[in-house]
ROBALO-343663 format. One record per residue: y, x, z of N, C-alpha, C in turn; residue in one letter. Coordinates in steps of 0.2 Angstrom, whole numbers, padded with zeros to 4 digits, always signed. Each point is the difference from the previous one (the first is absolute). Example, Ala and Ser with C-alpha at 12.3 -4.5 7.8 and 13.67 -1.06 7.14 Angstrom:
BEGIN
-0028+0066+0039+0006-0004+0000+0006+0004+0000a +0005-0002-0004+0006+0004+0001+0005-0004+0003s 
//
This chain:
BEGIN
-0122-0034-0201+0005+0000+0005+0001-0007+0003x +0001+0000+0007+0002-0007+0003+0007-0001+0000x +0001-0007-0002+0007-0001+0000+0003+0000+0006x +0006+0004+0002+0004+0000+0007+0001-0006+0003x +0002-0006-0005+0001-0006+0002-0006-0005+0002x -0006+0004-0001-0006-0005+0001+0000+0002+0008x +0000-0007+0003-0002+0001+0008-0007+0003+0001x -0001+0003+0007-0006+0002+0001-0001-0004+0007x -0007+0000+0000-0003-0004+0007+0002+0005+0005x +0002-0002+0008+0001+0002+0004-0001-0002+0006x +0000+0005+0006-0002-0004+0006+0006+0004+0004x +0004-0005+0005+0006+0004+0003-0001-0003+0007x +0003+0006+0004+0001-0003+0008+0007+0002+0001x +0003-0004+0004+0007+0001+0003-0001+0002+0007x +0001+0006+0002-0001+0002+0008+0006-0001+0003x +0000-0004+0006+0006+0001+0003+0002+0007+0004x +0006+0000+0004+0000+0007+0004-0004-0001+0006x -0001+0005+0003-0004+0000+0006+0003-0005+0005x -0005-0004+0002+0000-0006+0005+0004-0007-0004x +0000+0000-0006+0002-0005-0004-0006-0006+0000x +0003-0006-0003-0006-0004-0002-0004+0002-0005x -0006-0003-0001-0007+0001-0003+0004+0002-0008x -0005+0003-0003+0001+0003-0007-0001-0007-0004x +0002+0002-0007+0000-0006-0004-0004+0003-0006x -0005-0003-0003-0004+0003-0006+0000-0005-0006x +0001+0003-0005+0002-0004-0006-0005+0004-0007x -0001-0004-0004-0005+0003-0005+0002-0005-0007x -0002+0003-0006+0002-0004-0004+0001+0006-0007x +0005-0003-0004+0002+0005-0006+0007+0001+0002x +0001+0008-0001+0007+0004+0001+0004-0001-0005x +0005-0004+0001+0006-0003-0006+0005+0002+0004x +0006+0002-0004+0006+0000+0003+0002-0005+0006x -0002-0006-0002+0002-0005+0006-0005+0001+0005x -0005+0002+0000-0005+0002+0006+0002+0005+0004x +0005+0006-0004+0002+0006+0003+0005-0002+0005x +0004-0005-0003+0007+0000+0003-0003-0005+0007x -0005-0005-0001-0003-0004+0006-0002+0005+0005x -0004+0006-0002-0002+0003+0005+0005+0005+0004x +0004+0001-0003+0007+0004+0002+0003-0004+0005x +0001-0007-0002+0004-0005+0005-0004-0001+0006x -0007+0000-0001-0004-0001+0006+0001+0005+0006x -0001+0007-0004+0001+0005+0004+0007+0001+0004x +0005-0001-0003+0006-0002+0003+0001-0004+0006x -0003-0006-0002+0000-0005+0006-0004+0003+0007x -0004+0005-0001-0003+0002+0006+0003+0004+0005x +0006+0004-0005+0004+0003+0004+0001+0008+0000x +0004+0003+0002+0000+0006-0001-0007+0004+0003x -0002+0005-0005-0006+0002+0001-0005-0002-0004x +0000-0006-0002-0006-0004-0004-0002+0005-0007x -0006-0001-0001-0003+0004-0005-0005-0005-0005x +0001+0002-0006-0003-0003-0006-0006+0004-0002x -0007-0001+0000-0005+0002-0002-0002-0003-0006x -0001+0003-0005-0002-0003-0007-0007+0004-0002x -0005-0004-0003-0005+0003-0002-0002-0004-0008x -0001+0006-0004-0002-0003-0007-0007+0003-0001x -0003-0003-0005-0006+0003-0003+0000+0008-0001x -0007+0003+0002-0001+0006-0001+0001+0003-0007x -0002-0006-0005+0000+0003-0007+0008+0000-0002x +0006-0002+0003+0005+0000-0002+0003+0008-0003x +0001+0001-0005+0003+0006-0003+0005+0004+0005x +0001+0005+0000+0005+0004+0003+0007-0002-0003x +0001-0001-0006+0006-0004-0003+0002-0005+0002x -0005-0005+0001+0001-0007+0003+0002+0001+0006x -0004+0004+0005+0002+0000+0006+0008+0003+0001x +0002+0004-0004+0006+0003+0000+0005-0006+0000x -0001-0004-0005+0004-0006-0003+0000-0004+0007x -0005-0001+0003-0001-0006+0005+0006+0004+0006x -0003+0006+0001+0003+0003+0006+0009+0000-0001x +0002+0001-0006+0006+0000-0003+0004-0007+0002x -0005-0005-0002+0004-0007+0002-0001-0001+0006x -0005+0002+0005+0000-0001+0008+0005+0003+0003x +0001+0007-0003+0007+0004+0003+0005-0002-0001x +0002-0002-0007+0007-0004+0000+0001-0005+0004x -0005-0005+0001+0001-0006+0003+0000+0002+0008x -0004+0006+0002-0001+0002+0008+0006+0003+0002x +0005+0002-0006+0006+0004+0003+0005-0002+0004x -0002-0007+0003+0004-0005+0005-0003+0003+0006x -0002+0005+0001-0002+0002+0007-0008-0002+0001x -0004-0002-0005-0007-0002+0001-0004+0007-0002x -0005+0002+0005-0004+0005-0001-0006-0004-0005x -0001+0003-0004-0005-0001-0006-0006+0004+0000x -0007-0001+0000-0005+0003-0001-0004-0003-0005x -0002+0005-0005-0004-0003-0005-0006+0004-0002x -0005-0004-0001-0007+0004+0000-0004-0003-0005x -0006+0004-0003-0005-0003-0003-0006-0002+0004x -0003-0005-0001-0006-0002+0004-0004+0004-0002x -0006+0003+0005-0005+0004-0002-0005-0005-0005x -0003+0005-0004-0004-0004-0005-0006-0003+0004x -0005-0005-0002-0004-0003+0002-0007+0005+0000x -0004-0002+0004-0005+0006+0000-0006-0003-0006x 
//
């Protein structure tokens, strides 16, 4: 079993509201600090900004639930959060 405190690699995109400035892309390890940074980046985009986060397709459903919980808790400040597993490589 994977330790829930072990960071996952991720790819994230902060999408502005319609007609807003360019989107912001970040990648690295999904730590509590990174989650907070992504949420802050999204809030700076203004009302209607969205946070899209992709983790490896091999991430277990259990771990996806833990990550979703962390993002949702942070996203409770009016940030729309979408979490997905990346498709497996051919």
